[in-house]
C-alpha positions, 0 to 999 in steps of 0.5 A, spaced: 540 839 579 533 836 579 528 838 584 525 833 589 517 832 588 513 832 594 510 826 596 502 826 596 499 825 603 497 818 605 490 817 605 486 816 611 485 809 614 479 807 616 476 800 618 468 799 617 463 795 621 459 793 616 457 794 608 455 801 606 451 803 600 455 803 593 456 810 593 459 810 600 463 803 598 466 806 592 468 813 595 472 808 601 475 804 595 477 811 592 479 815 597 481 811 603 486 806 606 481 800 608 480 793 608 474 790 605 467 792 608 464 786 611 457 783 609 455 782 616 456 787 622 462 786 626 461 784 633 465 788 638 471 783 638 471 783 631 471 790 630 477 790 635 481 785 632 480 789 625 483 795 628 489 791 631 490 788 624 489 794 620 491 800 625 486 805 622 485 813 624 478 812 624 472 807 626 466 807 621 460 804 625 453 804 625 447 805 630 447 797 630 454 796 632 456 796 640 462 800 641 463 799 649 468 801 654 472 794 653 473 795 646 475 802 646 480 801 652 483 796 648 484 800 641 491 801 638 493 809 639 492 810 632 485 810 632 483 818 633 476 818 631 469 814 631 465 816 626 458 813 627 453 813 621 447 815 625 444 821 629 444 817 635 450 815 639 447 811 645 451 805 642 457 808 644 461 809 651 462 816 650 466 817 657 471 811 655 472 815 648 473 821 652 478 818 657 482 815 651 482 822 647 478 819 641 473 824 637 466 822 636 462 824 630 455 823 628 451 825 621 445 830 623 441 833 618 441 828 613 436 823 615 431 828 618 426 828 613 427 820 612 425 819 619 419 824 619 416 820 613 417 814 617 414 817 623 408 819 619 407 812 616 407 809 623 402 814 625 397 813 619 398 805 619 397 805 627 391 809 626 388 806 620 389 799 622 394 797 617 396 791 620 389 788 620 387 790 613 394 787 610 392 780 614 385 780 611 388 781 604 393 776 605 388 771 608 384 772 601 379 777 604 373 773 601 367 777 603 365 784 603 366 788 610 360 791 614 359 798 616 362 797 623 368 792 621 375 794 622 374 802 623 380 806 624 381 813 627 381 819 622 388 822 622 386 829 619 384 834 625 387 830 631 391 833 636 398 831 635 403 831 641 411 831 640 416 829 645 422 832 643 422 838 638 429 837 635 430 837 627 426 830 626 420 833 631 419 839 627 419 835 621 414 831 623 410 837 625 411 840 618 407 834 615 402 834 621 400 841 619 398 838 612 393 833 615 390 839 619 393 837 626 394 841 632 401 840 634 403 841 641 410 839 643 414 838 650 421 840 650 427 842 655 426 849 652 421 853 648 423 854 641 423 861 638 417 863 634 420 862 627 421 854 629 415 853 632 411 855 626 404 855 630 406 849 634 404 850 642 409 849 647 407 845 653 413 845 659 410 840 663 409 833 660 404 831 664 399 837 662 400 835 655 399 828 655 391 828 656 390 833 650 394 828 645 390 824 641 396 822 637 403 822 641 410 821 638 416 820 641 423 824 638 428 824 644 434 821 644 436 815 648 440 814 654 439 814 662 435 821 662 430 818 658 430 811 660 422 809 660 420 816 659 413 813 658 410 808 662 404 806 666 403 813 669 404 817 663 400 812 658 394 813 663 394 820 662 393 820 655 385 820 653 382 814 651 383 811 645 389 815 643 395 812 639 402 812 641 408 812 636 415 811 637 421 812 632 426 814 636 429 809 641 426 803 644 428 805 651 423 811 652 418 806 652 416 801 658 413 795 653 409 792 659 405 798 660 404 799 653 401 792 652 397 793 658 394 799 655 393 796 648 389 790 651 385 794 656 383 798 650 386 804 653 390 805 647 387 804 641 394 802 637 401 804 637 406 804 631 413 802 633 420 802 629 424 801 635 424 796 641 428 795 647 431 788 645 432 789 638 433 785 634 431 780 638 424 783 640 419 781 645 414 775 642 408 779 644 410 784 638 409 778 633 402 777 632 398 783 636 393 786 632 393 793 634 401 794 633 403 797 626 411 795 626 417 796 622 424 794 624 428 800 626 428 803 618 427 810 620 433 812 615 432 806 610 432 809 603 438 809 598 438 816 598 439 817 606 443 812 607 448 814 602 448 821 604 449 819 612 455 814 609 458 820 605 457 825 611 461 820 616 467 820 611 467 827 610 468 827 618 474 822 617 477 826 611 476 833 615 480 830 621 485 827 617 486 834 613 487 837 620 481 841 619 477 838 625 470 835 625 464 837 622 459 834 626 463 833 633 459 830 638 460 834 644 
C-alpha cells in the first residue's frame, strides 16, 4: 500500500500597497501568494478593496500608506498582520489594530546608517548654503564671487544637539565625531556610558537648546511629540543656529520656522520631512535658507531592499508559527 505524500504548507498570502525593489518583488513572487504589486501607491480604499478580493494574511505597506481605523475595522478576518516597511508607524492606527487583534511589525535597524547619512547631508547642505550654491551654478555663474559672498557655516568643531538618542541619533553622533563636533543629547532617559560614547546628556531640553549651534531631531511622530519645536524653543537656540529634521514633519511648527529664518534668528535649516507632505507649504519652494529633500532618508537601493526583505521575514515568521521578529508593542 503506497504511503500518502504530505502536502506542503500553503505559502503566506499578502497584499502590497506599492511597488518594491527588484529583490523584494522577486522574493514575493517566489515565496508568497500575492497579486502583482501596484506601480502607484494604493489609497486606503484601494488597499481595502484588494484585501477583500485576495483575502491575505498580511498587508505589506510603507510609511506613505495611510492605514486608518475605518480600513482596519473593515478588513476581512483572514488578515492577521500589517507589516510596515519603515521604522515609524504613525501612519497606522495602532489602537484599531489592537481592537482587531492584528499584529503590527516594522523594520528597525536596517535603515539606521542610511538615515544618519542623509541627516549629515542635511547638516552640511544647510550649513554650507548648498541650495544657493546650486542656484548660482544653474544660473550660469558668470563672475567670480567676492570674499564675503555666500559665506556658510563651518561644521567642523561646532556643537551638535541631538533630540532623541535612539539608533539613528547615535549613528548621527558617530558621524559628528568625525567632524570634531561636541555632541549633546536630550532623551527620555540617559544612555549607558558605552552607548553615549562621550556625548553629553542634558535632561532638560530647554537647558540644552542655548548650547546647540546645530540641532537635529530624531524622535518619533505622534501626539506626544507634536510641535516639539516651536517659537519658544527656536528662540532658545543661539543666534544663527542651524536646524535639521529628518524624523517627522509633525515635530516642527513650520510657521515658527519661517519666522526664525526670516528674522535671521536661524541661519538655515535642512529638512527631509514636512507636515503636509507631499503637498508641502509653498513657502518652502523658493526659500534660499532651506536645504530640502523629499522624505528620502532610506532611499538607497541597499536600504530599501533590506527593509522590504525584513518585512517579508516578519510575515514568513508569523505564517510559520514562530511569531513576529519585530513586533511593535
